Predicted model as a PDB file, atoms N, CA, C, CB and O in Angstrom, pLDDT in the B-factor column:
MODEL        1                                                                  
ATOM      1  N   MET A   1      32.310 -43.557-153.170  1.00 80.00           N  
ATOM      2  CA  MET A   1      33.555 -42.879-152.934  1.00 80.00           C  
ATOM      3  C   MET A   1      34.563 -43.317-153.994  1.00 80.00           C  
ATOM      4  CB  MET A   1      34.075 -43.165-151.513  1.00 80.00           C  
ATOM      5  O   MET A   1      34.608 -44.483-154.387  1.00 80.00           O  
ATOM      6  N   THR A   2      35.374 -42.352-154.448  1.00 86.00           N  
ATOM      7  CA  THR A   2      36.385 -42.654-155.443  1.00 86.00           C  
ATOM      8  C   THR A   2      37.541 -41.669-155.325  1.00 86.00           C  
ATOM      9  CB  THR A   2      35.785 -42.621-156.856  1.00 86.00           C  
ATOM     10  O   THR A   2      37.373 -40.565-154.806  1.00 86.00           O  
ATOM     11  N   SER A   3      38.679 -42.057-155.795  1.00 87.00           N  
ATOM     12  CA  SER A   3      39.821 -41.145-155.855  1.00 87.00           C  
ATOM     13  C   SER A   3      40.003 -40.617-157.273  1.00 87.00           C  
ATOM     14  CB  SER A   3      41.106 -41.849-155.378  1.00 87.00           C  
ATOM     15  O   SER A   3      40.860 -39.766-157.507  1.00 87.00           O  
ATOM     16  N   ASP A   4      39.208 -41.110-158.222  1.00 89.00           N  
ATOM     17  CA  ASP A   4      39.291 -40.685-159.622  1.00 89.00           C  
ATOM     18  C   ASP A   4      37.880 -40.450-160.148  1.00 89.00           C  
ATOM     19  CB  ASP A   4      40.040 -41.747-160.493  1.00 89.00           C  
ATOM     20  O   ASP A   4      37.242 -41.367-160.665  1.00 89.00           O  
ATOM     21  N   LEU A   5      37.399 -39.220-160.014  1.00 87.00           N  
ATOM     22  CA  LEU A   5      36.015 -38.884-160.347  1.00 87.00           C  
ATOM     23  C   LEU A   5      35.704 -39.112-161.825  1.00 87.00           C  
ATOM     24  CB  LEU A   5      35.732 -37.439-159.982  1.00 87.00           C  
ATOM     25  O   LEU A   5      34.632 -39.622-162.152  1.00 87.00           O  
ATOM     26  N   ASP A   6      36.609 -38.748-162.716  1.00 89.00           N  
ATOM     27  CA  ASP A   6      36.363 -38.947-164.150  1.00 89.00           C  
ATOM     28  C   ASP A   6      36.211 -40.427-164.490  1.00 89.00           C  
ATOM     29  CB  ASP A   6      37.501 -38.337-164.974  1.00 89.00           C  
ATOM     30  O   ASP A   6      35.319 -40.807-165.248  1.00 89.00           O  
ATOM     31  N   LYS A   7      37.084 -41.255-163.929  1.00 88.00           N  
ATOM     32  CA  LYS A   7      37.016 -42.700-164.184  1.00 88.00           C  
ATOM     33  C   LYS A   7      35.693 -43.271-163.666  1.00 88.00           C  
ATOM     34  CB  LYS A   7      38.214 -43.428-163.518  1.00 88.00           C  
ATOM     35  O   LYS A   7      35.048 -44.076-164.337  1.00 88.00           O  
ATOM     36  N   ARG A   8      35.306 -42.847-162.482  1.00 83.00           N  
ATOM     37  CA  ARG A   8      34.062 -43.335-161.871  1.00 83.00           C  
ATOM     38  C   ARG A   8      32.852 -42.903-162.697  1.00 83.00           C  
ATOM     39  CB  ARG A   8      33.928 -42.815-160.421  1.00 83.00           C  
ATOM     40  O   ARG A   8      31.920 -43.686-162.883  1.00 83.00           O  
ATOM     41  N   ALA A   9      32.859 -41.671-163.192  1.00 82.00           N  
ATOM     42  CA  ALA A   9      31.756 -41.183-164.018  1.00 82.00           C  
ATOM     43  C   ALA A   9      31.652 -41.995-165.309  1.00 82.00           C  
ATOM     44  CB  ALA A   9      31.942 -39.688-164.341  1.00 82.00           C  
ATOM     45  O   ALA A   9      30.549 -42.313-165.753  1.00 82.00           O  
ATOM     46  N   ASN A  10      32.777 -42.327-165.906  1.00 83.00           N  
ATOM     47  CA  ASN A  10      32.771 -43.159-167.114  1.00 83.00           C  
ATOM     48  C   ASN A  10      32.209 -44.551-166.826  1.00 83.00           C  
ATOM     49  CB  ASN A  10      34.191 -43.276-167.689  1.00 83.00           C  
ATOM     50  O   ASN A  10      31.475 -45.102-167.646  1.00 83.00           O  
ATOM     51  N   GLN A  11      32.542 -45.113-165.689  1.00 80.00           N  
ATOM     52  CA  GLN A  11      31.996 -46.415-165.310  1.00 80.00           C  
ATOM     53  C   GLN A  11      30.474 -46.349-165.214  1.00 80.00           C  
ATOM     54  CB  GLN A  11      32.596 -46.883-163.971  1.00 80.00           C  
ATOM     55  O   GLN A  11      29.782 -47.267-165.656  1.00 80.00           O  
ATOM     56  N   HIS A  12      29.955 -45.273-164.641  1.00 77.00           N  
ATOM     57  CA  HIS A  12      28.507 -45.099-164.529  1.00 77.00           C  
ATOM     58  C   HIS A  12      27.871 -44.996-165.906  1.00 77.00           C  
ATOM     59  CB  HIS A  12      28.174 -43.852-163.697  1.00 77.00           C  
ATOM     60  O   HIS A  12      26.860 -45.643-166.176  1.00 77.00           O  
ATOM     61  N   ARG A  13      28.458 -44.189-166.772  1.00 78.00           N  
ATOM     62  CA  ARG A  13      27.898 -43.989-168.114  1.00 78.00           C  
ATOM     63  C   ARG A  13      27.882 -45.285-168.922  1.00 78.00           C  
ATOM     64  CB  ARG A  13      28.695 -42.924-168.864  1.00 78.00           C  
ATOM     65  O   ARG A  13      27.013 -45.478-169.772  1.00 78.00           O  
ATOM     66  N   GLN A  14      28.829 -46.158-168.662  1.00 80.00           N  
ATOM     67  CA  GLN A  14      28.947 -47.400-169.425  1.00 80.00           C  
ATOM     68  C   GLN A  14      28.351 -48.598-168.680  1.00 80.00           C  
ATOM     69  CB  GLN A  14      30.409 -47.673-169.748  1.00 80.00           C  
ATOM     70  O   GLN A  14      28.565 -49.744-169.075  1.00 80.00           O  
ATOM     71  N   ASP A  15      27.607 -48.334-167.609  1.00 71.00           N  
ATOM     72  CA  ASP A  15      26.994 -49.392-166.795  1.00 71.00           C  
ATOM     73  C   ASP A  15      28.015 -50.415-166.302  1.00 71.00           C  
ATOM     74  CB  ASP A  15      25.913 -50.100-167.594  1.00 71.00           C  
ATOM     75  O   ASP A  15      27.695 -51.593-166.146  1.00 71.00           O  
ATOM     76  N   ARG A  16      29.238 -49.963-166.060  1.00 70.00           N  
ATOM     77  CA  ARG A  16      30.281 -50.869-165.552  1.00 70.00           C  
ATOM     78  C   ARG A  16      30.504 -50.678-164.066  1.00 70.00           C  
ATOM     79  CB  ARG A  16      31.593 -50.650-166.302  1.00 70.00           C  
ATOM     80  O   ARG A  16      31.481 -51.183-163.511  1.00 70.00           O  
ATOM     81  N   SER A  17      29.634 -49.977-163.438  1.00 63.00           N  
ATOM     82  CA  SER A  17      29.755 -49.747-162.007  1.00 63.00           C  
ATOM     83  C   SER A  17      29.043 -50.882-161.277  1.00 63.00           C  
ATOM     84  CB  SER A  17      29.165 -48.358-161.605  1.00 63.00           C  
ATOM     85  O   SER A  17      29.161 -52.039-161.681  1.00 63.00           O  
ATOM     86  N   ASN A  18      28.324 -50.581-160.235  1.00 68.00           N  
ATOM     87  CA  ASN A  18      27.638 -51.639-159.499  1.00 68.00           C  
ATOM     88  C   ASN A  18      26.252 -51.922-160.090  1.00 68.00           C  
ATOM     89  CB  ASN A  18      27.511 -51.256-158.019  1.00 68.00           C  
ATOM     90  O   ASN A  18      25.799 -51.208-160.985  1.00 68.00           O  
ATOM     91  N   SER A  19      25.598 -52.941-159.598  1.00 75.00           N  
ATOM     92  CA  SER A  19      24.316 -53.361-160.166  1.00 75.00           C  
ATOM     93  C   SER A  19      23.223 -52.317-159.960  1.00 75.00           C  
ATOM     94  CB  SER A  19      23.885 -54.679-159.553  1.00 75.00           C  
ATOM     95  O   SER A  19      22.322 -52.214-160.793  1.00 75.00           O  
ATOM     96  N   PHE A  20      23.269 -51.542-158.883  1.00 79.00           N  
ATOM     97  CA  PHE A  20      22.270 -50.495-158.656  1.00 79.00           C  
ATOM     98  C   PHE A  20      22.296 -49.482-159.791  1.00 79.00           C  
ATOM     99  CB  PHE A  20      22.515 -49.792-157.308  1.00 79.00           C  
ATOM    100  O   PHE A  20      21.248 -49.103-160.315  1.00 79.00           O  
ATOM    101  N   VAL A  21      23.491 -49.043-160.170  1.00 79.00           N  
ATOM    102  CA  VAL A  21      23.646 -48.071-161.257  1.00 79.00           C  
ATOM    103  C   VAL A  21      23.139 -48.652-162.571  1.00 79.00           C  
ATOM    104  CB  VAL A  21      25.121 -47.643-161.398  1.00 79.00           C  
ATOM    105  O   VAL A  21      22.431 -47.978-163.319  1.00 79.00           O  
ATOM    106  N   ALA A  22      23.492 -49.877-162.847  1.00 78.00           N  
ATOM    107  CA  ALA A  22      23.062 -50.513-164.095  1.00 78.00           C  
ATOM    108  C   ALA A  22      21.551 -50.745-164.105  1.00 78.00           C  
ATOM    109  CB  ALA A  22      23.801 -51.846-164.296  1.00 78.00           C  
ATOM    110  O   ALA A  22      20.891 -50.519-165.118  1.00 78.00           O  
ATOM    111  N   ARG A  23      21.016 -51.190-162.990  1.00 82.00           N  
ATOM    112  CA  ARG A  23      19.578 -51.482-162.919  1.00 82.00           C  
ATOM    113  C   ARG A  23      18.733 -50.239-163.152  1.00 82.00           C  
ATOM    114  CB  ARG A  23      19.229 -52.089-161.566  1.00 82.00           C  
ATOM    115  O   ARG A  23      17.746 -50.287-163.887  1.00 82.00           O  
ATOM    116  N   TYR A  24      19.114 -49.122-162.531  1.00 83.00           N  
ATOM    117  CA  TYR A  24      18.312 -47.908-162.626  1.00 83.00           C  
ATOM    118  C   TYR A  24      18.832 -46.923-163.673  1.00 83.00           C  
ATOM    119  CB  TYR A  24      18.262 -47.233-161.287  1.00 83.00           C  
ATOM    120  O   TYR A  24      18.309 -45.817-163.808  1.00 83.00           O  
ATOM    121  N   ARG A  25      19.867 -47.333-164.414  1.00 80.00           N  
ATOM    122  CA  ARG A  25      20.428 -46.552-165.519  1.00 80.00           C  
ATOM    123  C   ARG A  25      20.758 -45.114-165.080  1.00 80.00           C  
ATOM    124  CB  ARG A  25      19.443 -46.531-166.703  1.00 80.00           C  
ATOM    125  O   ARG A  25      20.306 -44.138-165.680  1.00 80.00           O  
ATOM    126  N   LEU A  26      21.545 -45.026-164.033  1.00 80.00           N  
ATOM    127  CA  LEU A  26      21.960 -43.739-163.486  1.00 80.00           C  
ATOM    128  C   LEU A  26      23.250 -43.306-164.172  1.00 80.00           C  
ATOM    129  CB  LEU A  26      22.150 -43.820-161.941  1.00 80.00           C  
ATOM    130  O   LEU A  26      24.328 -43.798-163.838  1.00 80.00           O  
ATOM    131  N   HIS A  27      23.147 -42.397-165.119  1.00 81.00           N  
ATOM    132  CA  HIS A  27      24.297 -42.028-165.929  1.00 81.00           C  
ATOM    133  C   HIS A  27      24.714 -40.576-165.780  1.00 81.00           C  
ATOM    134  CB  HIS A  27      24.009 -42.306-167.353  1.00 81.00           C  
ATOM    135  O   HIS A  27      25.725 -40.174-166.356  1.00 81.00           O  
ATOM    136  N   THR A  28      23.983 -39.789-165.041  1.00 85.00           N  
ATOM    137  CA  THR A  28      24.298 -38.371-164.895  1.00 85.00           C  
ATOM    138  C   THR A  28      24.676 -38.069-163.455  1.00 85.00           C  
ATOM    139  CB  THR A  28      23.108 -37.497-165.333  1.00 85.00           C  
ATOM    140  O   THR A  28      23.902 -38.329-162.533  1.00 85.00           O  
ATOM    141  N   MET A  29      25.870 -37.520-163.265  1.00 87.00           N  
ATOM    142  CA  MET A  29      26.316 -37.130-161.934  1.00 87.00           C  
ATOM    143  C   MET A  29      25.967 -35.657-161.733  1.00 87.00           C  
ATOM    144  CB  MET A  29      27.855 -37.381-161.749  1.00 87.00           C  
ATOM    145  O   MET A  29      26.376 -34.805-162.522  1.00 87.00           O  
ATOM    146  N   VAL A  30      25.221 -35.362-160.688  1.00 92.00           N  
ATOM    147  CA  VAL A  30      24.773 -33.991-160.450  1.00 92.00           C  
ATOM    148  C   VAL A  30      25.344 -33.395-159.165  1.00 92.00           C  
ATOM    149  CB  VAL A  30      23.267 -33.949-160.399  1.00 92.00           C  
ATOM    150  O   VAL A  30      25.132 -32.216-158.881  1.00 92.00           O  
ATOM    151  N   TRP A  31      26.064 -34.201-158.390  1.00 93.00           N  
ATOM    152  CA  TRP A  31      26.643 -33.695-157.136  1.00 93.00           C  
ATOM    153  C   TRP A  31      27.869 -34.523-156.773  1.00 93.00           C  
ATOM    154  CB  TRP A  31      25.598 -33.733-155.979  1.00 93.00           C  
ATOM    155  O   TRP A  31      27.892 -35.740-156.958  1.00 93.00           O  
ATOM    156  N   ALA A  32      28.869 -33.851-156.262  1.00 92.00           N  
ATOM    157  CA  ALA A  32      30.064 -34.512-155.728  1.00 92.00           C  
ATOM    158  C   ALA A  32      30.692 -33.583-154.706  1.00 92.00           C  
ATOM    159  CB  ALA A  32      31.086 -34.874-156.866  1.00 92.00           C  
ATOM    160  O   ALA A  32      30.521 -32.366-154.767  1.00 92.00           O  
ATOM    161  N   GLN A  33      31.406 -34.159-153.785  1.00 93.00           N  
ATOM    162  CA  GLN A  33      32.093 -33.367-152.770  1.00 93.00           C  
ATOM    163  C   GLN A  33      33.465 -33.957-152.539  1.00 93.00           C  
ATOM    164  CB  GLN A  33      31.286 -33.317-151.450  1.00 93.00           C  
ATOM    165  O   GLN A  33      33.614 -35.174-152.427  1.00 93.00           O  
ATOM    166  N   GLY A  34      34.461 -33.106-152.467  1.00 92.00           N  
ATOM    167  CA  GLY A  34      35.822 -33.557-152.234  1.00 92.00           C  
ATOM    168  C   GLY A  34      36.172 -33.541-150.754  1.00 92.00           C  
ATOM    169  O   GLY A  34      35.636 -32.743-149.984  1.00 92.00           O  
ATOM    170  N   PHE A  35      37.069 -34.425-150.370  1.00 94.00           N  
ATOM    171  CA  PHE A  35      37.555 -34.516-148.993  1.00 94.00           C  
ATOM    172  C   PHE A  35      39.066 -34.688-149.024  1.00 94.00           C  
ATOM    173  CB  PHE A  35      36.875 -35.696-148.226  1.00 94.00           C  
ATOM    174  O   PHE A  35      39.603 -35.316-149.936  1.00 94.00           O  
ATOM    175  N   GLU A  36      39.741 -34.141-148.048  1.00 93.00           N  
ATOM    176  CA  GLU A  36      41.185 -34.297-147.921  1.00 93.00           C  
ATOM    177  C   GLU A  36      41.544 -35.665-147.344  1.00 93.00           C  
ATOM    178  CB  GLU A  36      41.762 -33.186-147.042  1.00 93.00           C  
ATOM    179  O   GLU A  36      42.577 -36.246-147.678  1.00 93.00           O  
ATOM    180  N   ASP A  37      40.676 -36.160-146.477  1.00 94.00           N  
ATOM    181  CA  ASP A  37      40.960 -37.395-145.745  1.00 94.00           C  
ATOM    182  C   ASP A  37      39.942 -38.470-146.115  1.00 94.00           C  
ATOM    183  CB  ASP A  37      40.947 -37.143-144.219  1.00 94.00           C  
ATOM    184  O   ASP A  37      38.736 -38.224-146.070  1.00 94.00           O  
ATOM    185  N   VAL A  38      40.417 -39.652-146.477  1.00 94.00           N  
ATOM    186  CA  VAL A  38      39.539 -40.733-146.916  1.00 94.00           C  
ATOM    187  C   VAL A  38      38.592 -41.178-145.792  1.00 94.00           C  
ATOM    188  CB  VAL A  38      40.374 -41.925-147.405  1.00 94.00           C  
ATOM    189  O   VAL A  38      37.447 -41.539-146.064  1.00 94.00           O  
ATOM    190  N   THR A  39      39.045 -41.156-144.554  1.00 96.00           N  
ATOM    191  CA  THR A  39      38.162 -41.572-143.458  1.00 96.00           C  
ATOM    192  C   THR A  39      37.021 -40.578-143.275  1.00 96.00           C  
ATOM    193  CB  THR A  39      38.957 -41.711-142.146  1.00 96.00           C  
ATOM    194  O   THR A  39      35.909 -40.963-142.915  1.00 96.00           O  
ATOM    195  N   GLU A  40      37.295 -39.311-143.521  1.00 96.00           N  
ATOM    196  CA  GLU A  40      36.257 -38.280-143.460  1.00 96.00           C  
ATOM    197  C   GLU A  40      35.227 -38.509-144.577  1.00 96.00           C  
ATOM    198  CB  GLU A  40      36.888 -36.857-143.578  1.00 96.00           C  
ATOM    199  O   GLU A  40      34.026 -38.361-144.354  1.00 96.00           O  
ATOM    200  N   ALA A  41      35.694 -38.864-145.759  1.00 95.00           N  
ATOM    201  CA  ALA A  41      34.804 -39.134-146.895  1.00 95.00           C  
ATOM    202  C   ALA A  41      33.915 -40.339-146.614  1.00 95.00           C  
ATOM    203  CB  ALA A  41      35.620 -39.369-148.176  1.00 95.00           C  
ATOM    204  O   ALA A  41      32.718 -40.309-146.898  1.00 95.00           O  
ATOM    205  N   ILE A  42      34.492 -41.390-146.063  1.00 95.00           N  
ATOM    206  CA  ILE A  42      33.723 -42.599-145.757  1.00 95.00           C  
ATOM    207  C   ILE A  42      32.668 -42.303-144.696  1.00 95.00           C  
ATOM    208  CB  ILE A  42      34.657 -43.734-145.281  1.00 95.00           C  
ATOM    209  O   ILE A  42      31.527 -42.750-144.814  1.00 95.00           O  
ATOM    210  N   ALA A  43      33.038 -41.558-143.670  1.00 97.00           N  
ATOM    211  CA  ALA A  43      32.091 -41.211-142.611  1.00 97.00           C  
ATOM    212  C   ALA A  43      30.935 -40.377-143.169  1.00 97.00           C  
ATOM    213  CB  ALA A  43      32.806 -40.442-141.481  1.00 97.00           C  
ATOM    214  O   ALA A  43      29.783 -40.596-142.795  1.00 97.00           O  
ATOM    215  N   PHE A  44      31.230 -39.423-144.060  1.00 96.00           N  
ATOM    216  CA  PHE A  44      30.178 -38.604-144.659  1.00 96.00           C  
ATOM    217  C   PHE A  44      29.256 -39.469-145.522  1.00 96.00           C  
ATOM    218  CB  PHE A  44      30.793 -37.463-145.503  1.00 96.00           C  
ATOM    219  O   PHE A  44      28.036 -39.309-145.474  1.00 96.00           O  
ATOM    220  N   GLU A  45      29.826 -40.378-146.305  1.00 94.00           N  
ATOM    221  CA  GLU A  45      29.026 -41.247-147.161  1.00 94.00           C  
ATOM    222  C   GLU A  45      28.077 -42.112-146.322  1.00 94.00           C  
ATOM    223  CB  GLU A  45      29.941 -42.138-148.024  1.00 94.00           C  
ATOM    224  O   GLU A  45      26.925 -42.312-146.706  1.00 94.00           O  
ATOM    225  N   LYS A  46      28.544 -42.617-145.201  1.00 96.00           N  
ATOM    226  CA  LYS A  46      27.692 -43.425-144.328  1.00 96.00           C  
ATOM    227  C   LYS A  46      26.557 -42.594-143.741  1.00 96.00           C  
ATOM    228  CB  LYS A  46      28.521 -44.048-143.203  1.00 96.00           C  
ATOM    229  O   LYS A  46      25.426 -43.070-143.641  1.00 96.00           O  
ATOM    230  N   ARG A  47      26.855 -41.343-143.348  1.00 97.00           N  
ATOM    231  CA  ARG A  47      25.809 -40.451-142.841  1.00 97.00           C  
ATOM    232  C   ARG A  47      24.792 -40.146-143.936  1.00 97.00           C  
ATOM    233  CB  ARG A  47      26.424 -39.142-142.303  1.00 97.00           C  
ATOM    234  O   ARG A  47      23.583 -40.177-143.702  1.00 97.00           O  
ATOM    235  N   LEU A  48      25.291 -39.855-145.119  1.00 96.00           N  
ATOM    236  CA  LEU A  48      24.438 -39.483-146.250  1.00 96.00           C  
ATOM    237  C   LEU A  48      23.455 -40.610-146.600  1.00 96.00           C  
ATOM    238  CB  LEU A  48      25.303 -39.137-147.475  1.00 96.00           C  
ATOM    239  O   LEU A  48      22.312 -40.339-146.969  1.00 96.00           O  
ATOM    240  N   LYS A  49      23.883 -41.836-146.488  1.00 95.00           N  
ATOM    241  CA  LYS A  49      23.008 -42.974-146.803  1.00 95.00           C  
ATOM    242  C   LYS A  49      21.833 -43.069-145.841  1.00 95.00           C  
ATOM    243  CB  LYS A  49      23.800 -44.275-146.771  1.00 95.00           C  
ATOM    244  O   LYS A  49      20.818 -43.679-146.178  1.00 95.00           O  
ATOM    245  N   ARG A  50      21.942 -42.488-144.665  1.00 97.00           N  
ATOM    246  CA  ARG A  50      20.838 -42.508-143.689  1.00 97.00           C  
ATOM    247  C   ARG A  50      19.906 -41.310-143.840  1.00 97.00           C  
ATOM    248  CB  ARG A  50      21.396 -42.540-142.272  1.00 97.00           C  
ATOM    249  O   ARG A  50      18.853 -41.258-143.205  1.00 97.00           O  
ATOM    250  N   TRP A  51      20.289 -40.348-144.678  1.00 97.00           N  
ATOM    251  CA  TRP A  51      19.468 -39.149-144.867  1.00 97.00           C  
ATOM    252  C   TRP A  51      18.168 -39.473-145.581  1.00 97.00           C  
ATOM    253  CB  TRP A  51      20.238 -38.094-145.652  1.00 97.00           C  
ATOM    254  O   TRP A  51      18.077 -40.433-146.345  1.00 97.00           O  
ATOM    255  N   ARG A  52      17.160 -38.644-145.312  1.00 97.00           N  
ATOM    256  CA  ARG A  52      15.905 -38.737-146.054  1.00 97.00           C  
ATOM    257  C   ARG A  52      16.110 -38.220-147.472  1.00 97.00           C  
ATOM    258  CB  ARG A  52      14.780 -37.944-145.342  1.00 97.00           C  
ATOM    259  O   ARG A  52      17.011 -37.418-147.723  1.00 97.00           O  
ATOM    260  N   ARG A  53      15.283 -38.675-148.386  1.00 96.00           N  
ATOM    261  CA  ARG A  53      15.399 -38.291-149.800  1.00 96.00           C  
ATOM    262  C   ARG A  53      15.322 -36.775-149.984  1.00 96.00           C  
ATOM    263  CB  ARG A  53      14.300 -38.969-150.623  1.00 96.00           C  
ATOM    264  O   ARG A  53      16.100 -36.210-150.753  1.00 96.00           O  
ATOM    265  N   ASP A  54      14.399 -36.110-149.293  1.00 98.00           N  
ATOM    266  CA  ASP A  54      14.259 -34.661-149.467  1.00 98.00           C  
ATOM    267  C   ASP A  54      15.496 -33.906-148.990  1.00 98.00           C  
ATOM    268  CB  ASP A  54      13.031 -34.159-148.716  1.00 98.00           C  
ATOM    269  O   ASP A  54      15.797 -32.840-149.527  1.00 98.00           O  
ATOM    270  N   TRP A  55      16.216 -34.417-148.008  1.00 98.00           N  
ATOM    271  CA  TRP A  55      17.468 -33.785-147.573  1.00 98.00           C  
ATOM    272  C   TRP A  55      18.526 -33.908-148.662  1.00 98.00           C  
ATOM    273  CB  TRP A  55      17.975 -34.423-146.258  1.00 98.00           C  
ATOM    274  O   TRP A  55      19.280 -32.967-148.908  1.00 98.00           O  
ATOM    275  N   LYS A  56      18.584 -35.073-149.318  1.00 97.00           N  
ATOM    276  CA  LYS A  56      19.550 -35.292-150.396  1.00 97.00           C  
ATOM    277  C   LYS A  56      19.234 -34.381-151.585  1.00 97.00           C  
ATOM    278  CB  LYS A  56      19.544 -36.777-150.838  1.00 97.00           C  
ATOM    279  O   LYS A  56      20.137 -33.808-152.196  1.00 97.00           O  
ATOM    280  N   ILE A  57      17.959 -34.256-151.899  1.00 97.00           N  
ATOM    281  CA  ILE A  57      17.556 -33.364-152.992  1.00 97.00           C  
ATOM    282  C   ILE A  57      17.957 -31.936-152.672  1.00 97.00           C  
ATOM    283  CB  ILE A  57      16.035 -33.451-153.242  1.00 97.00           C  
ATOM    284  O   ILE A  57      18.448 -31.222-153.546  1.00 97.00           O  
ATOM    285  N   GLN A  58      17.756 -31.510-151.441  1.00 98.00           N  
ATOM    286  CA  GLN A  58      18.137 -30.149-151.046  1.00 98.00           C  
ATOM    287  C   GLN A  58      19.644 -29.942-151.148  1.00 98.00           C  
ATOM    288  CB  GLN A  58      17.666 -29.857-149.616  1.00 98.00           C  
ATOM    289  O   GLN A  58      20.095 -28.871-151.553  1.00 98.00           O  
ATOM    290  N   LEU A  59      20.418 -30.945-150.788  1.00 97.00           N  
ATOM    291  CA  LEU A  59      21.878 -30.877-150.903  1.00 97.00           C  
ATOM    292  C   LEU A  59      22.280 -30.627-152.355  1.00 97.00           C  
ATOM    293  CB  LEU A  59      22.531 -32.182-150.378  1.00 97.00           C  
ATOM    294  O   LEU A  59      23.140 -29.790-152.629  1.00 97.00           O  
ATOM    295  N   ILE A  60      21.662 -31.349-153.279  1.00 97.00           N  
ATOM    296  CA  ILE A  60      21.951 -31.155-154.704  1.00 97.00           C  
ATOM    297  C   ILE A  60      21.519 -29.763-155.149  1.00 97.00           C  
ATOM    298  CB  ILE A  60      21.245 -32.231-155.556  1.00 97.00           C  
ATOM    299  O   ILE A  60      22.289 -29.055-155.797  1.00 97.00           O  
ATOM    300  N   GLU A  61      20.300 -29.365-154.810  1.00 97.00           N  
ATOM    301  CA  GLU A  61      19.761 -28.101-155.299  1.00 97.00           C  
ATOM    302  C   GLU A  61      20.461 -26.883-154.711  1.00 97.00           C  
ATOM    303  CB  GLU A  61      18.296 -28.027-154.998  1.00 97.00           C  
ATOM    304  O   GLU A  61      20.428 -25.807-155.308  1.00 97.00           O  
ATOM    305  N   ASP A  62      21.087 -27.032-153.560  1.00 97.00           N  
ATOM    306  CA  ASP A  62      21.854 -25.920-152.979  1.00 97.00           C  
ATOM    307  C   ASP A  62      23.048 -25.553-153.852  1.00 97.00           C  
ATOM    308  CB  ASP A  62      22.334 -26.281-151.567  1.00 97.00           C  
ATOM    309  O   ASP A  62      23.422 -24.382-153.923  1.00 97.00           O  
ATOM    310  N   THR A  63      23.646 -26.526-154.512  1.00 95.00           N  
ATOM    311  CA  THR A  63      24.841 -26.266-155.325  1.00 95.00           C  
ATOM    312  C   THR A  63      24.604 -26.407-156.819  1.00 95.00           C  
ATOM    313  CB  THR A  63      25.942 -27.195-154.917  1.00 95.00           C  
ATOM    314  O   THR A  63      25.390 -25.896-157.617  1.00 95.00           O  
ATOM    315  N   ASN A  64      23.527 -27.095-157.215  1.00 97.00           N  
ATOM    316  CA  ASN A  64      23.263 -27.358-158.621  1.00 97.00           C  
ATOM    317  C   ASN A  64      21.745 -27.343-158.859  1.00 97.00           C  
ATOM    318  CB  ASN A  64      23.886 -28.723-159.058  1.00 97.00           C  
ATOM    319  O   ASN A  64      21.145 -28.391-159.098  1.00 97.00           O  
ATOM    320  N   PRO A  65      21.131 -26.161-158.793  1.00 97.00           N  
ATOM    321  CA  PRO A  65      19.667 -26.079-158.867  1.00 97.00           C  
ATOM    322  C   PRO A  65      19.079 -26.582-160.184  1.00 97.00           C  
ATOM    323  CB  PRO A  65      19.238 -24.661-158.654  1.00 97.00           C  
ATOM    324  O   PRO A  65      17.909 -26.961-160.219  1.00 97.00           O  
ATOM    325  N   ASP A  66      19.847 -26.595-161.254  1.00 97.00           N  
ATOM    326  CA  ASP A  66      19.357 -27.071-162.552  1.00 97.00           C  
ATOM    327  C   ASP A  66      19.610 -28.562-162.758  1.00 97.00           C  
ATOM    328  CB  ASP A  66      20.011 -26.285-163.675  1.00 97.00           C  
ATOM    329  O   ASP A  66      19.211 -29.113-163.784  1.00 97.00           O  
ATOM    330  N   TRP A  67      20.252 -29.211-161.825  1.00 95.00           N  
ATOM    331  CA  TRP A  67      20.596 -30.626-161.918  1.00 95.00           C  
ATOM    332  C   TRP A  67      21.411 -30.906-163.183  1.00 95.00           C  
ATOM    333  CB  TRP A  67      19.323 -31.487-161.902  1.00 95.00           C  
ATOM    334  O   TRP A  67      21.217 -31.925-163.846  1.00 95.00           O  
ATOM    335  N   ALA A  68      22.306 -30.006-163.498  1.00 95.00           N  
ATOM    336  CA  ALA A  68      23.166 -30.171-164.673  1.00 95.00           C  
ATOM    337  C   ALA A  68      24.253 -31.195-164.376  1.00 95.00           C  
ATOM    338  CB  ALA A  68      23.796 -28.818-165.092  1.00 95.00           C  
ATOM    339  O   ALA A  68      24.697 -31.321-163.235  1.00 95.00           O  
ATOM    340  N   SER A  69      24.681 -31.924-165.397  1.00 90.00           N  
ATOM    341  CA  SER A  69      25.749 -32.901-165.235  1.00 90.00           C  
ATOM    342  C   SER A  69      27.046 -32.172-164.848  1.00 90.00           C  
ATOM    343  CB  SER A  69      25.943 -33.732-166.543  1.00 90.00           C  
ATOM    344  O   SER A  69      27.384 -31.142-165.431  1.00 90.00           O  
ATOM    345  N   ILE A  70      27.759 -32.715-163.868  1.00 88.00           N  
ATOM    346  CA  ILE A  70      28.993 -32.052-163.413  1.00 88.00           C  
ATOM    347  C   ILE A  70      30.242 -32.703-163.953  1.00 88.00           C  
ATOM    348  CB  ILE A  70      29.054 -32.042-161.912  1.00 88.00           C  
ATOM    349  O   ILE A  70      31.334 -32.159-163.792  1.00 88.00           O  
ATOM    350  N   VAL A  71      30.116 -33.848-164.586  1.00 81.00           N  
ATOM    351  CA  VAL A  71      31.297 -34.532-165.150  1.00 81.00           C  
ATOM    352  C   VAL A  71      31.026 -34.877-166.586  1.00 81.00           C  
ATOM    353  CB  VAL A  71      31.656 -35.812-164.347  1.00 81.00           C  
ATOM    354  O   VAL A  71      31.882 -35.456-167.255  1.00 81.00           O  
TER     355      VAL A  71                                                      
ENDMDL                                                                          
END                                                                             
């Protein structure tokens, strides 16, 4: 979760984010969702972490079937 998507994307590209991003060299953002309320965003993120991998892939492919970078 972030309030500044561009800044967060730059952190990922430069491996300045968390150790998971640096370890697996995750530099391309292919999905993001905006929320009006921070508590709603946190609740969605917690739910999303419990999802199966194929559900997450479907979420991405519903809005970005080519997996193109969004930032």
